[in-house]
SEVEXGU-828648 format. One record per residue (C-alpha): x negated, y negated, z negated. Coordinates in steps of 0.05 Angstrom, whole numbers, padded with zeros to 5 digits, always signed. Each point is the difference from the previous one (the first is absolute). Example, Ala and Ser with C-alpha at 12.3 -4.5 7.8 and 13.67 -1.06 7.14 Angstrom:
-00246+00090-00156/-00027-00069+00013/
This chain:
+00001+00001-00002/-00050-00051+00028/+00044-00062-00017/+00000+00019-00072/-00073+00012+00000/-00016-00069+00029/+00053-00033-00042/-00035+00022-00063/-00066-00022+00025/+00026-00067+00018/+00033-00008-00070/-00065+00016-00034/-00038-00051+00039/+00048-00052-00013/+00002+00015-00071/-00076-00005-00006/+00004-00067+00023/-00013-00007+00073/+00046-00055+00026/-00024-00005+00075/+00055+00028+00042/-00041+00015+00060/-00049+00038-00041/+00052+00038-00034/+00034+00020+00070/-00067+00016+00027/-00011+00052-00054/+00070+00027+00006/-00008+00016+00075/-00068+00026+00000/-00013+00036-00069/+00052+00050-00014/-00004+00020-00072/+00015+00071-00030/+00057+00001-00051/-00043-00005-00062/+00062-00009-00043/-00041+00022-00062/-00037-00068+00004/+00067-00036-00013/+00005+00035-00066/-00026-00035-00065/-00009+00051-00054/-00006-00057-00048/+00072-00012+00005/+00026+00002-00072/-00068+00004-00036/+00011-00067-00036/+00036+00035-00056/-00004+00009-00075/+00038+00030-00056/+00042-00061-00010/+00021-00009+00073/-00006+00045+00060/-00005-00023+00069/-00006+00068+00017/-00047+00035-00047/-00039+00030+00058/-00073+00010+00010/-00034+00000+00068/+00003+00077+00021/-00058+00017+00046/+00030+00064+00025/+00029+00038+00059/+00076+00010-00001/+00023+00045-00054/-00072+00017-00019/-00017+00044-00059/-00051-00053-00019/-00001-00079+00003/-00056-00043-00017/+00007-00068-00029/-00047-00055-00027/+00002+00000-00075/+00007-00065-00037/+00028+00024-00064/-00029+00046-00056/+00000+00072+00005/+00071+00024-00015/+00036-00066+00009/+00060+00010+00048/-00011-00066+00030/-00063+00026+00035/-00007-00058+00050/+00027-00069-00015/-00003-00054+00057/-00026-00054-00046/-00054+00042-00033/-00073-00026+00011/-00039+00064-00009/-00003+00070+00028/-00021+00060-00043/-00002+00052+00057/+00040+00029+00059/+00046+00055-00030/+00031+00060+00025/+00071-00005-00024/+00065+00034+00000/+00041-00053-00037/+00070-00006+00025/+00018-00054-00051/-00032-00041-00054/+00052+00024-00047/-00016+00076+00014/-00076-00015+00007/-00054+00041+00033/-00024+00067-00001/-00064+00037+00027/-00035-00066+00012/-00077-00015+00005/-00038-00056+00031/-00059-00019+00040/-00041-00063-00008/-00067-00030+00022/-00049-00044-00043/-00067-00025+00012/-00054-00026-00048/+00001+00016-00075/+00047+00061-00004/+00066-00018-00027/+00050+00059-00001/+00048-00015-00055/+00065-00022+00025/+00002-00069-00023/-00072-00016+00011/+00000+00028+00072/+00059-00042+00027/-00019-00044+00053/+00030-00069+00020/+00037+00004+00068/+00044-00044+00042/+00056+00010+00048/-00042-00042+00049/-00050+00058+00001/+00053+00056+00001/+00031+00036+00056/+00062+00042-00018/+00031+00048+00052/+00036+00062-00012/-00054+00037+00035/-00061-00042-00022/-00021-00040-00063/-00062-00041-00005/-00024-00048-00056/-00062-00040-00015/-00028+00018-00069/-00024-00067-00018/-00040+00017-00058/-00041+00054+00039/-00001-00029+00068/+00034+00066+00026/+00050+00009+00050/+00045+00058-00016/+00047+00033+00049/+00045+00060+00002/+00042+00037+00053/+00050+00054-00022/+00022+00068+00023/+00059+00040-00032/-00046+00036-00052/-00066-00036+00011/-00036-00062+00012/-00059-00035+00030/-00038-00054-00034/-00053-00047+00029/-00043-00042-00042/-00048-00053+00027/-00054-00021-00049/-00046-00058-00012/-00074+00008-00011/-00007+00030-00068/-00050+00042-00040/+00059+00042-00021/+00069+00004+00024/+00053+00045-00033/+00063+00035+00022/+00043+00019-00065/+00055+00054-00002/+00045-00013-00060/+00038+00063-00012/+00047-00032-00053/+00025+00023-00066/+00043+00054-00029/-00048+00053+00027/-00052-00003+00053/-00065+00033+00028/-00053-00020+00048/-00058+00036+00028/-00052-00035+00045/-00034+00048+00053/-00060-00041+00029/-00023+00053+00050/+00066-00002+00033/+00013-00074-00010/+00064+00014-00036/+00042-00012-00062/+00052+00049-00020/+00048+00000-00062/+00070-00008-00022/+00048-00049-00035/+00059+00020-00040/+00032-00068-00021/+00075-00003+00006/+00061-00031-00032/+00036+00063-00008/+00038+00046+00044/-00062+00050+00009/-00012+00074-00024/-00061+00017-00047/-00045+00021+00062/+00008-00068+00035/-00061-00023+00037/-00020-00047+00059/-00062+00030+00026/-00044-00049+00043/-00060+00004+00047/-00043-00058+00018/-00051+00002+00055/-00052-00054+00013/-00041-00010+00065/-00059-00027-00045/-00049+00036-00047/+00006-00016-00074/-00062-00030-00034/+00040-00009-00068/+00050+00046-00032/+00033-00016-00064/+00066+00018-00032/+00036-00023-00058/+00035+00038-00052/+00059-00025-00049/-00001-00066-00033/-00044-00024+00064/-00058+00033-00024/-00053-00005+00054/-00035+00066+00017/-00064-00021+00041/-00025+00054+00044/+00060+00044-00012/+00036+00033+00058/+00061+00025-00040/+00050-00022-00050/+00067+00024-00026/+00045-00029-00052/+00056-00046-00012/-00023-00056+00045/-00064+00011+00045/-00033-00026+00062/-00056+00005+00051/-00051-00052+00020/-00045+00011+00061/-00053-00052+00020/-00050-00019+00056/-00041-00055+00025/+00034-00043+00057/-00022-00053+00048/+00047-00053+00022/+00055+00029+00046/-00011+00072-00018/+00060+00034+00004/+00021+00063-00040/+00059+00045+00017/+00042+00038-00046/+00047+00052+00017/+00049+00025-00053/+00060+00049-00005/+00039+00033-00057/+00044+00057-00013/+00052+00021-00055/-00020+00073+00019/-00072+00012-00006/-00069-00031+00014/-00005+00045+00060/+00064-00029+00026/-00028-00068-00010/-00062+00015+00044/+00050+00032+00051/+00045-00067-00001/-00065-00038+00012/-00025+00040+00057/+00069+00004+00036/+00016-00073-00010/-00064-00034+00010/-00054+00048+00013/-00054-00035+00043/+00043-00059+00019/-00031-00070-00003/+00031-00054-00044/+00031-00035+00062/+00034+00067+00024/+00028+00013-00069/+00026-00075-00002/+00025+00009+00072/+00036+00064-00012/+00035-00029-00063/+00023-00062+00042/+00029+00045+00054/+00037+00040-00054/+00032-00062-00019/+00016-00029+00069/+00032+00069+00020/+00052-00009-00058/+00007-00077+00007/+00014+00006+00073/+00059+00043-00015/+00038-00067-00010/-00018-00055+00050/+00020-00070-00018/+00006-00062+00047/+00013-00068-00025/-00029-00070-00002/-00009-00002-00074/-00071+00030-00018/+00010-00007-00075/+00065+00044+00003/-00038+00053+00045/-00055+00002-00051/+00049+00010-00056/+00034+00053+00038/-00062+00043+00010/-00029-00014-00068/+00066+00027-00030/-00003+00063+00048/-00071+00014-00023/+00026+00007-00073/+00058+00041+00024/-00049+00052+00032/-00043+00005-00063/+00042+00042-00046/+00013+00057-00013/-00073+00026-00003/-00018+00062+00034/-00023+00045-00056/-00022+00056+00042/-00065+00024+00033/-00022+00045+00058/-00039+00060-00025/-00054+00038+00038/+00050+00036+00041/+00030-00066+00015/+00064+00020-00039/+00040-00051-00037/-00013+00011-00074/+00011-00044-00062/-00019-00005-00072/+00062+00000-00037/+00007-00059-00050/+00056+00045-00035/-00031+00062-00015/-00074-00008+00016/-00003+00053+00057/-00028-00006+00068/+00060+00019+00043/+00019-00003+00077/+00043-00054+00029/+00013-00071-00002/+00000-00046-00060/+00014-00072-00005/-00005-00048-00060/-00001-00071-00028/+00068-00020+00009/+00059-00028-00041/+00066+00024+00029/+00041-00050-00035/-00033-00051+00044/-00013+00036+00065/+00063+00038+00010/+00032-00066+00022/-00037-00014+00065/-00070+00032+00001/+00025+00072+00011/+00057-00025+00047/-00056-00034+00038/-00039+00068+00005/+00065+00033+00025/+00007-00049+00055/-00074-00006+00021/-00035+00057-00029/+00044+00063-00005/-00056+00051+00007/-00039-00035-00058/+00062-00001-00041/+00009+00080+00013/-00067+00006-00030/+00017-00042-00060/+00063+00042-00010/-00044+00060+00002/-00040-00031-00054/+00061-00011-00042/+00018+00074+00007/-00070+00016-00022/+00007-00046-00059/+00061+00034-00020/-00027+00069+00006/-00064-00021-00041/+00033-00042-00053/+00072+00024-00003/+00025-00068+00015/+00001-00054+00050/-00042-00059-00008/+00028-00069-00011/-00064-00039-00011/-00062+00041+00015/-00070-00024-00011/-00030+00050+00015/+00050+00044-00043/+00061-00016-00039/+00000-00070-00033/+00050-00026-00047/+00023-00065+00035/+00064-00030+00024/+00067+00033+00003/+00049+00038+00047/+00003+00061+00040/-00025-00029+00065/-00032+00058+00029/+00066+00024+00018/+00015-00059+00051/-00068+00007+00025/+00007+00078+00016/+00072-00009+00025/-00012-00057+00047/-00057+00041+00029/+00039+00061+00006/+00058-00034+00032/-00047-00032+00052/-00033+00067+00019/-00063-00012-00038/+00000+00061-00047/-00032+00065+00027/+00050+00058-00010/-00050+00038-00048/+00007-00061-00048/+00075-00009+00003/+00022+00052-00054/-00055-00019-00048/+00013-00074+00005/+00075+00011-00009/-00013+00043-00059/-00042-00054-00028/+00047-00055+00008/+00056+00041-00033/-00043+00014-00060/-00013-00072-00010/+00073-00009-00001/+00018+00055-00048/-00061+00017-00045/-00022-00051-00052/-00045+00045-00044/-00074+00012+00014/-00009-00064+00039/-00081-00015+00000/+00013-00073-00012/+00055-00047-00009/+00003-00025+00071/+00004+00067+00031/+00069+00030+00009/+00055-00038-00035/-00003-00030-00067/+00071+00001-00030/+00023+00053+00047/+00045+00038-00051/+00032-00068-00015/+00009-00014+00072/+00030+00067+00021/+00046+00000-00060/+00027-00075-00001/-00017-00024+00066/-00052-00048-00024/-00057-00010-00044/+00026-00034-00063/-00030-00064-00023/-00005+00017-00074/-00034+00070+00000/-00071-00026+00001/-00013+00011+00072/-00025-00066+00031/+00021-00029+00067/+00063+00043-00005/+00038-00040+00052/-00055+00002+00054/-00006+00074-00014/+00076+00010+00013/-00001-00038+00061/-00061+00031+00031/+00022+00072-00020/+00071-00016+00032/-00035-00019+00067/-00047+00059-00005/+00063+00043-00010/+00025-00029+00066/-00061+00022+00039/+00003+00071-00030/+00075+00004+00022/-00023-00017+00073/-00054+00051+00000/+00046+00054-00028/+00052-00019+00055/-00052+00010+00053/-00018+00064-00030/+00072+00023+00000/+00002+00003-00074/+00068-00031-00008/+00012+00012-00074/-00068-00031-00016/+00015-00057+00046/+00068-00017-00029/-00026+00004-00073/-00057-00051+00015/+00041-00046+00042/+00050-00006-00058/-00061-00012-00049/-00024-00056+00047/+00058-00039-00020/-00025-00001-00074/-00026-00075+00013/+00074-00018-00016/-00009+00020-00071/-00047-00057-00012/+00035-00053+00036/+00038-00050-00043/+00060-00028+00031/+00000-00058-00053/-00064-00030+00027/-00003+00037+00068/-00070+00021-00015/-00039+00064-00022/-00002+00006-00078/-00026+00049-00049/+00054+00047-00024/-00002+00036-00070/+00011+00071-00010/+00072-00012-00026/+00015-00036+00066/+00000-00071-00027/-00047-00049+00037/-00059-00025-00037/+00007-00067-00032/-00025-00055-00002/-00014+00001+00076/-00044-00049+00035/-00009+00011+00076/-00063-00037+00001/-00032+00049-00050/-00057+00033+00033/-00016+00073-00019/+00042+00033-00056/+00054+00033+00042/-00041-00013+00063/-00067+00013+00031/-00042-00063+00014/+00061-00043+00016/+00068-00019-00026/+00070+00014+00013/+00000-00051+00057/-00056+00041+00033/+00027+00070-00012/+00072-00009+00010/-00012+00005+00076/-00033+00071-00009/+00055+00037+00033/-00032+00013+00065/+00045+00057+00025/+00068-00035-00015/-00005-00076+00005/+00074+00000+00021/+00017+00035-00065/-00037-00055-00037/+00037-00054+00039/+00065+00033-00019/-00019-00001-00076/-00018-00074+00004/+00069-00015+00032/-00015-00006+00075/-00047-00038+00045/+00010-00067-00027/-00020+00016-00069/-00057+00043+00021/-00029-00058+00049/+00011-00045-00058/-00044+00040-00050/-00051+00008+00056/-00004-00074+00011/-00003-00012-00077/-00066+00040-00005/-00035-00053+00048/+00038-00066-00023/-00007+00011-00074/-00067-00029-00036/-00052+00055-00012/+00018+00009-00073/-00015+00064-00036/-00001+00033-00070/-00065+00038-00015/+00013+00016-00069/-00003+00076+00017/-00071-00007+00018/-00019-00050-00053/-00037-00040+00054/+00011-00027+00073/-00023+00056+00043/-00032-00012+00064/+00063+00026+00041/+00041-00055-00034/-00048-00052+00010/-00006+00020+00075/+00072-00011+00006/+00003-00066-00038/-00054-00036+00042/+00022+00011+00071/+00064-00046-00006/+00050+00057+00025/+00044-00001-00060/+00004+00070-00031/-00018+00034+00059/-00066+00042-00017/-00029+00025+00066/-00062+00014-00038/+00025+00063-00030/+00036+00058+00036/+00070+00004-00029/+00027-00058+00036/-00036+00001+00066/+00059+00031+00041/+00049-00050-00028/-00003-00051+00052/+00027+00050+00049/+00062+00017-00036/+00033-00064+00029/+00009+00045+00064/+00045+00043-00036/+00046-00056-00021/+00008-00028+00071/-00047-00060-00008/-00063+00023+00033/-00027-00069+00016/-00014-00009-00073/-00043+00060+00001/-00035-00031+00063/-00016-00066-00033/-00024+00026-00064/-00043+00056+00033/-00037-00052+00045/-00011-00040-00064/-00033+00057-00037/-00044+00020+00060/-00025-00071+00010/-00003-00026-00074/-00022+00061-00040/-00052+00030+00046/-00067-00015+00033/-00065+00029+00016/-00037-00034-00054/-00027+00018-00070/+00069-00024-00032/+00038+00027+00054/+00051+00044-00035/+00050-00021-00053/-00009+00057-00048/-00027+00068-00001/-00015+00030+00071/+00010+00072-00032/-00027+00054+00047/+00026-00035+00063/+00073-00011-00021/+00001-00078+00000/-00039+00003+00065/+00049+00051+00032/+00054-00048-00016/-00034-00053+00040/-00020+00046+00056/+00071+00025+00009/+00035-00066-00012/-00044-00040+00050/+00020+00054+00053/+00072-00020-00017/+00031+00061-00039/-00012+00036-00067/+00013+00072-00026/+00049-00019-00057/+00023+00069-00012/-00054+00057+00012/+00043+00059+00011/+00043-00032+00050/-00018-00005+00072/+00010-00076+00000/-00042-00066-00004/+00035-00065-00019/-00012-00059+00042/-00035-00067-00019/-00036-00050+00041/-00060+00018+00040/-00060-00044-00011/-00040+00013+00067/+00018-00016+00071/-00014+00072+00021/-00021+00065-00037/-00013+00068+00034/+00003+00064-00044/-00040+00058+00031/+00037+00061-00029/-00036+00063-00014/+00051+00036+00047/-00029-00039+00058/+00060-00048+00005/-00010-00077-00008/+00052-00045-00036/-00006-00073+00019/+00033-00056-00045/+00008-00067+00041/+00018-00070-00027/-00033-00047+00050/+00034-00063-00029/-00024+00015-00069/-00027-00061-00040/-00004-00027-00071/+00071-00031+00010/+00031+00058+00039/+00011+00052-00055/+00073+00014+00014/+00025+00058+00046/+00046-00025+00056/+00006+00063+00033/-00032+00066+00012/-00012+00047+00057/-00021+00072-00006/-00025+00032+00066/+00036-00059+00035/+00067+00015-00031/+00032-00047-00053/-00012+00020-00069/+00037-00026-00059/-00017+00048-00056/-00045-00027-00059/-00034+00071-00001/-00044+00036+00045/-00004+00078+00004/-00063+00041-00013/+00014+00038+00064/+00009-00064+00042/-00069-00021-00017/-00031+00071+00008/+00032+00006+00068/-00035-00062+00025/+00030-00064+00030/+00003-00076-00002/+00036-00038-00057/+00010-00075+00018/+00016-00054-00052/+00028-00069+00022/-00020-00040-00055/+00028-00071-00015/-00007-00055-00055/+00073-00001-00017/+00034+00061-00036/+00048+00043+00041/+00049+00018-00052/+00036+00048+00050/-00056+00043+00016/-00001+00066-00037/+00056-00022-00047/+00054+00053+00014/+00005+00059-00045/-00015+00049+00055/-00068-00037+00011/-00026+00013-00073/-00049+00052-00018/+00009+00067-00035/+00035+00006-00068/+00023+00062-00032/+00068-00033-00019/+00015-00013+00078/-00022+00074+00013/+00047+00026-00050/+00058-00044+00023/-00015+00023+00073/
């Protein structure tokens, strides 16, 4: 698609400040540029964050898509979840990381650092001043000038390995350090092989007793000095091995100015031998530039699956920066053995077993849009993830809800069900895994005993299955949120059972999916905690965060009836009342009650500061809310609010998110919404319409088809849908079917600056609701 290739190139040139029209035109006509979309990505998006306010809570992940290992510059102390802060001034090393979230923290981490002159190896002492002016950050490449040592450090990743390049000054002694971190580590220097081997065991939970990350590090330079350190930073001069709680290795050599030392490193959760195999397979004899180029092309391959044409380079950069985040998690937690079979170390039972395994994901976040994105664009990958979920169930007896690398006690819900069901209904679960996964989601919905952590299965299940809700006064926190999420999960189970011709099971769970009604309070028109005796909790403040809800308040969670929005509309008294309550979220001031937490948590602050009333896009429970206007016949309200969020709350800058990014979910919202639709109800074959941000987007689907989205008159002012054509036919529905996209075609939006209150306003144009299905 030459036009797009040239267009990107021209935009990049203009953005860099070339203002001579003739010069730009000459470049356009004579210098075709490949679609290096990865160079539009800013991995620093979201890194200007801290505990009190998240602008993403991200770190720059130097990695290939879904890689087993990431690498990142480390500005924080060992064990700090905020591993890289944009406003930091010093770097302590470049770290292999597996961290999915600062709140979950890291595991299996170790770092590599270069120093010169007097040996400084302790974490605080060795940290070097650096500047973003002398830092290059790409998904496939990182470089930084370590000012205190006059060293340029570079790294390029593979899935399970990485290639470092250090350029040294003239120095009597230059050093490369390997910090194997705390909580159990070992290093062994083998000078005759120019190699360091060892392991690290640091983790934040969710691992078996025999958990190790085995590493191998190979150099292209002879060692003149070999030291290690033991616990308490005890230097062991001349030593070649150390083992303890926190150990590390130091190798040194004399350098002339411009001397380059290459370091190739790989790791394995299986064995030292597997780490060697991973290194030989993924880097082998490759040069640094070849490793870098391979990583670059790995990203370009995936990013080119969606091609964007538009005049606004900032929006394009934001799109691909978000898409990069969507393609990082879940992590491939499997390796290829000597026979090239797929195997994995199980973070559940500690055994090495055949088959796929993925990890580092919080389903409370990602069921909403990340996994629906995989079903749309990456069905084969998602089938592998589903096999991994089946393996998790077989190895631990339960489905994961937050895995890192094994079961972690974080968040609520039973959201493995919608993820599995959505994949199954869209044909992305292999036959051999169907029965196992269906058994697993039924166990979640019927067995409360024996859960490995509170977030796995369903806390309060016996109450839920007896009363239809989790009571407020039985010491089960976040009870309304749990009730709503269990009810939606029940709907998805019903849909899977229906497809499997298990009619009795389907009917049972369809009935249970209406349990959301038990916690709806007619006197306030909102969801509210209900006591075991059937009375509503009192006093009730809909602005109170936490308590009966999860990281939100009643105004946020009332809308969590993904599968039966029409039923919710009916409970509220009809479209007018429903619309009024939606409007009120935006028009009221950002008042809140933080008494449950005893402090203003960062999610509250992120809602407060963006001047959008009580709309809290920085956290997941409300991210679908704007699309609900479609169900009430006023899609133009969806369109105006969607465009405001897209252009106000996101940018490809260090403060470019409005809250936690969370494993790709907040990014996936942007990717979908900027295309013009959103998967509001996973488990249903529909996307709900919004307002597309770009003049043209082309989806290259895995089945070989393409789906194009056009809105040529798109602009900052033209946010409203005047009309829509689908494959040249007039289209008035406010939803788009999954099959429509997969079959390929052309969706054309005619946008205007004035709301068309007629388009999509009829009942037959509204998206799926269970209530409508029952009535029909």
